[in-house]
C-alpha positions, 0 to 999 in steps of 0.5 A: 224702231221709230220714234214715238211720233212716227208710231202714233202717226203710222197708228192713225194712218193704219186705222184711218186708211179709208179716211186717207182715201176719201180726201184723195177721192174729194181732191180730185172731184174738186180738180175735176169740176173746177176746170170746166168752170174755168174753162167756161169764163175763159170762153165768155171773157173772149166773146166780150173781146177782152184778153184771153187766157187765166187769171191769177186766181184760177192759177191759184186755184189749179196749183192748189188742187194739184198740190192737194192730189199730190199730197194725198198721192204722197200720203197714200205711197207713205202709208203703204210702205209704213204698212209694209214696214210694220209687217216686217217689224212684226215679222222679226218680233215674231222670229225673235220670240220663237227664237227666244222660246227655242233658246229657253227650251234647248236652255242655249244662249248667245254672247258676242265679244268685241275686242277692240272695245272689250264689251261683251254682250250676253243674251237674256237666255245666256244669263239663265243658262249661267245662273245669272238672271238676277245678277246686276253685274256680269262677271268675267266668264272665266271667273265662273268656270269650275277651278278644276276645269279652267286650264282646259277651257283656257287652253282650248279658247287660246288656241281658236285666239291664235288660230281663228276658227270655232271651238267647243268644250265642256266644263263645269261653271258655279253659279251665285248659289253655288250649284255646279252646272254642266256647260257646252261652250262654243265659239267662233273667232274672227281674226283681223290684220296681224292675226289678232282676234277682232270679235267672237261670237258663241253659245252657252248650252246647259247640258247638265242633265245630259252630263249627269245621266251619262256619268250615272250610265258610267257609273252603272256600267262600271258597276256591271263590269265589276259584278261581271268579272267577278262572276264565277262563270264565264260571260261575254258580251258581243256587239249585234254588228258584222261579225259580233265583235267582243265588246267585253269578256270577264276574267272567267271567260279568259280562263276558259278559252285560254286568253292571253289577258294582255290581249284586249277585249276589242282584239278577241274574236268571237268566231274563234270561240265556236267549233263550228262557225255556223253554230255562232250564227244560228245561236245569235239568230235564236236569241234575236228571234226570241230575245232570250235562249236558256241552256243551249248545248254547243262545242266550243273551242279555246286557244290550241283548238281545245274543244269542249261542250258548253251550255249556253245562255243568251239574251238581248241588252245594250251595253254602253248604248250598243245593242249587244248579246250577253252570253253566259258560258258553262263548261259542260264536258264532264256532265255531257260525258257522263250523260254520253256514258249513261246513254251508252249504258242505257242502249248498249250491252255492258258486256259486249258493247253492242246494242242491248235488246231494247234498243236494238228493236227500236233501232231495227224498227226505224231500218225496217220502216226506212227501207220499205219507204225507200223500197230497198232490201234489207236482211236479218241475221239471227245467231246463237253460240252452239252449246254455250251452257257446257262452256260455262259449266266446264270453264266458268263464267268468266271464260264465258264473258270472254267469249262473248266479247270475242264473237262482238269483236268478230260481228264488228270486224266483218259488218260495215258501220251502217249495219246494226248489231245487237246482243238479244239474249245471254248467247244470242246475237242479231244483226240487220244488214241495210240494203243486202239481198238474201245472197249477200246476207248469206255470204256475210253469214258464211263469213261470220261463221267461218271466222268465228271457227278460226277463232282459239282459246287457250283453256286449261293448257289446250287451244279450244274453238267454238261454233255459231248457228245463223238463221238469215231471213229478208223483207217479202212484203211491204206489210210485214213487220221487223218481228215477222222477218226476225220470226223467220231468222229464228226458224232459220236458226233453230233448223240450223241447231237441229241440223247439227249446228256450224251452219247458216240457213236462209228462211224464205217463205217462197222457196222454203226453208233452206240449208246452207253452210259447213256442218263440220267442226 
């Protein structure tokens, strides 16, 4: 900065710039008007015959005006450069003000240390950060550090003094009022000859709020881990990243999946928990799209490739600042078995294991519509065990049940997996033969009839065989229903009964009723 005199002079110059220009103009005008006058004097003297040239007084005036013009010019040049200097000083003041404001907002201050003189300079912002803004004397920095952090800070700084370069260390300080602050100390050490430190510059930043927030988050995560670990049901937390790495798994999850407790969570692979890898991707994508998913049933896998049914509930959350997926897992294998058993009992005949009447008709309707849609053939068999009432009356219902079960086994053995079989009455059975023409259906029915005739039962010390009558029909029109096809098969069945039983009758509306099969026992 300039002296007070210079400042006043600059201020006057700045405010009287127009006045300076006016002086310059007056001086130049005076010089312009004076020189011709002198020239006229010279000319008159010459005409009178006196010696020519300038008189002394003329030279004085000329020099005076030249000096005045030069002085004004110097004044203008000096004023111009002083004006630029003022502008730069003002820019510097504004930059310094912005820097101080930025440091105040960021709660950061600067400091420098000269090792030759031992002096340390602390900026006002640094004093505020350390809580020393009202202190008359700045104590040695090490005296401010929390005793529990002193050794760690000393080690970090000493290493920089020995090696040179930069360092950074987070620690606590104790202010004048005894209040603890968390400080981020950062510095740069310059080494001189002999690798000894020459000077040191650095910053101190108040990170108390950030540290308190981190500590609160850490305590919250620790509480959450404790709660999750104590939960009676398995919990997995997966990171929403490639391959969905495992961030956390509680003890129940380790037990459910048969994991070794010595293996850290970070070493687990989430893809090994699902029986089908696509199920994992499907579940994660559903959670991401809906944010929360309740009780999705999937087949999962534990160590040793043991599979089990699980109900998964998932939601998105941040775990330790990481975008994650929270999954609770419930083993529902037993419930699923009971459910499947109930479904089986609701859809199948408890005695034979074939579809019951209601389920058979529902599935038969679907097969009928599918066959019509894709223009494929379909055949239907109606079967009735001959003289079955006499079996029950003669040998009892227990033997009758055995006969029914054995006939169901014969059907399963002689029909394909894609065919549909059902028990629709006491001793009455039906079957849908998919993609089967009339001739093929007749051959299948005949094979069943012959195979059933070969079945022998040991009753009251003698071998007893039974027969079956079968009616066959096929789809004749796209407008037909399953009831229409079944009604024709029923007509064929009763025709077989009236024809002496133990035979196969194909009932075709176009060709009439045709009896085929061996009626002998």
